[in-house]
C-alpha positions as CSV (number, residue, x, y, z in Angstrom):
1,X,0.8,29.2,4.7
2,X,4.4,27.9,4.7
3,X,7.2,30.0,6.3
4,X,10.4,28.9,7.9
5,X,9.3,29.2,11.5
6,X,6.1,27.2,10.9
7,X,8.0,24.5,9.1
8,X,10.7,24.4,11.8
9,X,8.0,23.8,14.4
10,X,6.5,21.0,12.3
11,X,9.5,18.7,12.1
12,X,11.8,17.5,15.0
13,X,14.9,17.8,12.7
14,X,15.7,19.5,9.4
15,X,18.8,19.5,7.3
16,X,19.2,21.6,4.1
17,X,22.1,21.9,1.7
18,X,22.6,24.2,-1.4
19,X,25.2,24.4,-4.1
20,X,25.4,27.4,-6.4
21,X,26.6,27.3,-10.0
22,X,30.1,28.3,-8.9
23,X,30.2,25.1,-6.8
24,X,30.0,26.7,-3.3
25,X,28.1,24.5,-0.8
26,X,26.3,25.9,2.2
27,X,24.2,24.1,4.8
28,X,21.7,24.8,7.5
29,X,20.4,22.5,10.2
30,X,17.5,22.9,12.6
31,X,16.2,20.9,15.5
32,X,16.9,17.5,16.8
33,X,17.9,14.2,15.3
34,X,16.6,12.5,18.5
35,X,14.1,14.2,20.7
36,X,14.4,11.7,23.5
37,X,18.2,11.9,23.7
38,X,18.3,15.7,22.8
39,X,20.7,15.0,20.0
40,X,20.9,18.0,17.6
41,X,21.0,17.8,13.8
42,X,24.3,18.7,12.2
43,X,25.6,18.5,8.7
44,X,26.8,14.9,9.3
45,X,23.4,13.5,10.5
46,X,22.1,10.8,8.2
47,X,18.4,10.9,7.3
48,X,16.2,8.4,5.4
49,X,16.3,9.3,1.7
50,X,13.5,6.9,0.9
51,X,12.7,7.0,-2.8
52,X,15.8,9.0,-3.7
53,X,17.0,5.4,-3.6
54,X,15.6,5.1,-7.1
55,X,18.1,7.6,-8.5
56,X,21.0,5.5,-7.2
57,X,19.4,2.3,-8.5
58,X,19.1,4.0,-11.9
59,X,22.8,4.8,-11.9
60,X,23.6,1.2,-11.0
61,X,21.4,-0.2,-13.8
62,X,23.0,2.2,-16.3
63,X,26.5,1.1,-15.2
64,X,25.5,-2.5,-16.1
65,X,24.3,-1.1,-19.5
66,X,27.5,0.7,-20.3
67,X,29.5,-2.4,-19.3
68,X,27.5,-4.3,-21.9
69,X,25.9,-6.7,-19.5
70,X,22.3,-5.6,-20.3
71,X,20.4,-3.7,-22.9
72,X,17.7,-1.5,-21.3
73,X,15.4,-2.1,-24.2
74,X,15.3,-5.8,-23.5
75,X,12.6,-7.5,-21.4
76,X,13.8,-7.7,-17.9
77,X,12.9,-11.4,-17.9
78,X,15.7,-12.1,-20.3
79,X,18.1,-11.6,-17.4
80,X,16.1,-13.1,-14.5
81,X,16.5,-16.7,-13.4
82,X,15.1,-17.1,-9.9
83,X,11.9,-15.2,-10.6
84,X,10.0,-13.9,-13.6
85,X,7.7,-10.9,-14.0
86,X,4.3,-12.3,-15.2
87,X,1.2,-10.8,-16.7
88,X,-2.2,-11.3,-15.0
89,X,-2.8,-14.3,-17.3
90,X,0.4,-15.9,-16.0
91,X,2.5,-15.4,-19.1
92,X,5.9,-13.8,-19.0
93,X,5.8,-10.1,-19.4
94,X,7.7,-8.3,-22.2
95,X,8.2,-5.2,-19.9
96,X,11.6,-3.7,-20.6
97,X,14.2,-2.6,-18.1
98,X,13.6,1.0,-19.4
99,X,9.9,0.7,-18.6
100,X,10.7,-0.4,-15.0
101,X,13.1,2.6,-14.6
102,X,10.4,5.0,-15.9
103,X,7.4,3.5,-13.9
104,X,5.7,2.5,-17.1
105,X,6.1,-1.3,-17.0
106,X,2.4,-1.9,-16.1
107,X,3.1,-2.9,-12.4
108,X,0.6,-1.5,-9.9
109,X,1.6,-1.3,-6.3
110,X,-0.8,-2.1,-3.5
111,X,-2.0,0.9,-1.4
112,X,0.5,1.5,1.4
113,X,2.0,-1.9,0.5
114,X,5.5,-1.0,1.5
115,X,5.3,0.0,5.1
116,X,5.2,-1.7,8.4
117,X,8.3,-3.8,9.3
118,X,10.3,-3.3,12.5
119,X,13.9,-4.1,13.1
120,X,12.8,-6.9,15.5
121,X,10.6,-8.5,12.9
122,X,11.8,-11.7,11.1
123,X,13.7,-10.8,7.9
124,X,11.7,-10.6,4.7
125,X,13.3,-11.8,1.4
126,X,13.1,-9.9,-1.8
127,X,11.4,-13.0,-3.4
128,X,8.7,-12.9,-0.7
129,X,8.1,-9.2,-1.4
130,X,7.8,-9.7,-5.2
131,X,5.4,-12.6,-4.7
132,X,3.3,-10.6,-2.3
133,X,3.7,-13.3,0.4
134,X,4.2,-11.0,3.4
135,X,2.2,-8.6,5.5
136,X,4.7,-6.0,4.3
137,X,3.5,-6.3,0.7
138,X,0.5,-8.5,-0.1
139,X,0.2,-7.7,-3.8
140,X,2.4,-9.7,-6.1
141,X,4.4,-7.8,-8.6
142,X,2.6,-8.4,-11.9
143,X,2.5,-6.5,-15.2
144,X,-1.2,-5.7,-15.0
145,X,-1.1,-3.2,-17.9
146,X,0.8,-3.3,-21.2
147,X,4.1,-1.5,-20.9
148,X,4.1,2.1,-21.9
149,X,0.3,2.6,-21.6
150,X,0.1,4.0,-18.1
151,X,2.4,5.8,-15.6
152,X,2.2,4.0,-12.3
153,X,4.7,5.0,-9.7
154,X,6.0,1.6,-8.5
155,X,8.2,0.5,-5.6
156,X,7.6,-3.1,-6.8
157,X,9.1,-2.2,-10.2
158,X,12.4,-1.2,-8.4
159,X,12.3,-4.5,-6.5
160,X,12.4,-6.2,-9.8
161,X,15.4,-4.1,-10.7
162,X,17.0,-5.0,-7.4
163,X,16.6,-8.7,-8.4
164,X,18.1,-7.9,-11.8
165,X,21.2,-6.3,-10.2
166,X,21.7,-9.0,-7.6
167,X,21.5,-11.7,-10.2
168,X,23.9,-10.0,-12.5
169,X,26.5,-9.3,-9.8
170,X,25.7,-12.3,-7.5
171,X,26.0,-9.9,-4.5
172,X,23.5,-8.2,-2.2
173,X,22.2,-4.9,-3.5
174,X,23.6,-2.9,-0.7
175,X,27.1,-4.2,-1.6
176,X,26.6,-3.4,-5.3
177,X,25.5,0.2,-4.7
178,X,28.5,0.7,-2.4
179,X,30.9,-0.7,-5.0
180,X,29.3,1.1,-8.0
181,X,28.6,4.5,-6.4
182,X,29.4,5.2,-2.7
183,X,33.0,3.9,-2.5
184,X,34.2,5.7,-5.7
185,X,32.7,8.9,-4.4
186,X,34.1,8.3,-0.9
187,X,30.8,9.1,0.9
188,X,30.9,8.1,4.5
189,X,27.3,8.3,5.6
190,X,25.4,7.1,2.5
191,X,24.3,3.5,2.5
192,X,21.4,1.1,1.8
193,X,19.9,0.0,5.1
194,X,20.0,-3.7,5.2
195,X,19.7,-5.0,8.8
196,X,23.4,-5.5,8.9
197,X,24.1,-2.0,7.7
198,X,21.6,-0.5,10.1
199,X,23.3,-2.1,13.0
200,X,26.8,-1.1,11.7
201,X,26.0,2.5,10.9
202,X,24.0,3.1,14.0
203,X,27.3,2.6,15.9
204,X,29.4,4.7,13.6
205,X,27.3,7.8,12.7
206,X,24.3,9.8,14.0
207,X,21.2,8.5,12.3
208,X,18.0,10.7,12.7
209,X,15.4,8.9,14.7
210,X,12.1,8.6,12.7
211,X,8.8,10.0,14.0
212,X,5.3,9.2,12.9
213,X,2.5,11.6,12.2
214,X,1.7,11.9,15.9
215,X,5.3,12.8,16.7
216,X,6.1,9.4,18.3
217,X,9.4,7.7,17.7
218,X,9.3,4.7,15.3
219,X,9.8,1.5,17.4
220,X,13.5,0.7,17.1
221,X,14.0,4.3,15.8
222,X,14.4,3.2,12.2
223,X,12.1,0.8,10.2
224,X,13.3,-2.3,8.4
225,X,13.0,-1.8,4.6
226,X,13.3,-4.9,2.5
227,X,12.9,-3.1,-0.8
228,X,16.3,-1.4,-0.7
229,X,16.5,-0.4,-4.3
230,X,13.2,1.4,-4.1
231,X,13.4,3.1,-0.7
232,X,16.2,1.9,1.6
233,X,18.7,4.7,1.1
234,X,20.1,6.7,4.0
235,X,22.3,9.8,3.4
236,X,23.0,13.4,4.3
237,X,22.1,16.5,2.2
238,X,25.8,17.2,1.8
239,X,26.6,13.7,0.4
240,X,23.5,13.7,-1.9
241,X,25.0,16.9,-3.3
242,X,28.2,15.0,-4.0
243,X,26.3,12.4,-5.9
244,X,24.3,15.0,-7.9
245,X,27.5,16.9,-8.7
246,X,29.1,13.7,-10.0
247,X,26.0,13.0,-12.1
248,X,26.2,16.5,-13.5
249,X,29.8,15.9,-14.4
250,X,28.8,12.7,-16.1
251,X,26.2,14.5,-18.2
252,X,28.9,16.8,-19.3
253,X,31.3,14.0,-20.1
254,X,33.6,14.8,-17.1
255,X,33.1,11.7,-14.8
256,X,34.7,8.4,-14.4
257,X,31.6,7.1,-12.4
258,X,29.2,7.1,-15.4
259,X,29.7,7.8,-19.1
260,X,27.9,10.8,-20.7
261,X,25.7,8.5,-22.8
262,X,24.5,6.6,-19.8
263,X,23.8,9.6,-17.7
264,X,22.0,11.5,-20.5
265,X,19.9,8.5,-21.2
266,X,18.5,8.8,-17.7
267,X,17.5,12.4,-18.4
268,X,15.5,11.5,-21.5
269,X,11.7,11.9,-20.8
270,X,9.5,8.9,-21.4
271,X,7.7,9.1,-24.8
272,X,4.2,9.5,-23.5
273,X,5.0,10.8,-20.0
274,X,7.4,13.7,-20.4
275,X,8.0,14.1,-16.6
276,X,9.5,10.6,-16.3
277,X,13.2,9.9,-16.8
278,X,15.0,6.8,-15.7
279,X,15.1,6.6,-11.9
280,X,14.5,10.4,-11.7
281,X,12.0,13.0,-12.9
282,X,12.1,16.1,-15.1
283,X,11.6,19.4,-13.3
284,X,12.0,22.1,-16.0
285,X,14.7,22.7,-18.6
286,X,17.9,20.8,-17.6
287,X,16.5,20.3,-14.2
288,X,15.9,17.0,-12.4
289,X,14.3,16.1,-9.1
290,X,13.2,13.2,-7.0
291,X,11.4,13.0,-3.6
292,X,11.4,10.5,-0.8
293,X,8.6,9.8,1.7
294,X,8.5,7.1,4.3
295,X,7.1,6.5,7.7
296,X,10.2,8.0,9.3
297,X,10.8,11.1,7.1
298,X,10.6,13.0,3.9
299,X,13.3,14.2,1.5
300,X,13.7,16.2,-1.7
301,X,16.6,16.6,-4.2
302,X,16.6,19.1,-7.1
303,X,19.5,19.9,-9.4
304,X,20.4,21.4,-12.8
305,X,22.4,18.8,-14.6
306,X,24.0,21.4,-16.8
307,X,25.0,24.2,-14.4
308,X,25.4,22.1,-11.2
309,X,23.1,24.2,-9.1
310,X,21.5,21.8,-6.6
311,X,19.5,21.7,-3.3
312,X,18.6,18.9,-0.9
313,X,16.2,18.9,2.1
314,X,15.7,16.1,4.6
315,X,13.5,15.8,7.6
316,X,12.9,13.0,10.2
317,X,9.1,13.0,10.6
318,X,6.3,11.7,8.4
319,X,4.0,14.7,8.1
320,X,1.2,12.7,6.5
321,X,1.0,15.0,3.5
322,X,3.0,15.5,0.3
323,X,6.1,17.7,0.2
324,X,4.1,20.5,-1.4
325,X,1.9,20.7,1.7
326,X,4.4,19.6,4.4
327,X,6.8,22.5,3.8
328,X,9.6,20.4,2.3
329,X,9.0,21.8,-1.1
330,X,9.0,25.4,0.2
331,X,12.3,24.7,1.9
332,X,14.0,23.4,-1.2
333,X,12.6,26.2,-3.4
334,X,14.0,28.7,-0.9
335,X,17.2,26.8,0.0
336,X,19.5,29.4,-1.5
337,X,18.2,32.1,1.0
338,X,17.8,29.8,4.0
339,X,21.3,28.5,4.0
């Protein structure tokens, strides 16, 4: 049974943030960002946000849409030059950008296909990941099912979107996300962890050391994540609340970051899969959520895009079970009373 004391003992470090409908933000931190160095967690400690990355990627794609550079109903292949998404028969897929954002493009990821690189390993290119030519991911990204027929949660699909953004902007994805989202919002500890960014931010901020299921530190403290757009985000609960707040403003037509039309498009459920939005998921009336889970931590973001109420929980250990079993879901559901 989950309770605060049990959950505190499960994770080396925990950071929680809550914003009420009046806009008041409160935080609570527990434990250690680094057990070996006895570094405590505080509100400025950055944690791996993992798949919360997909929310940021969705925002970046929708900014291209509102700038008129893409139509999300178009096949993604219309905009790709260096690489094409193929079907199993080798033909070009007609999977749309929308289907990639909603995990309905027909791509099926390999089991545990997106784990395993260390910072000391040779760099892996996005093309190598998409072609399944690495030990990191040995399953090529292919549209194995017709788009819209199945929901298959896909990191590989967001690698395709990363390729799309990089080809449109002719810049690395971590630079695009910073220019589109992080710099306008003046977040200081939110970034996509390319090897260069990892080294830079490690010297500027406190980054939570990741621990595996046995409680052992990840070699090099933080894993190397080539699929940035899918799972390479680092942030703090406080700064994720800033992003969620701005998205809420956008939905209500009060943001310069994203137009209301673009933001509200992300909140529209997929036709056959009503829980799936674009880069984020439905979680009740006017409520959105997204989870992150990697070998160095778990995270969860929930917010009401009409009222602005929001909560974030981030931890720095892989518990080996989903958020509903690890205690992260309990923490976020009780965030208002914990903080």
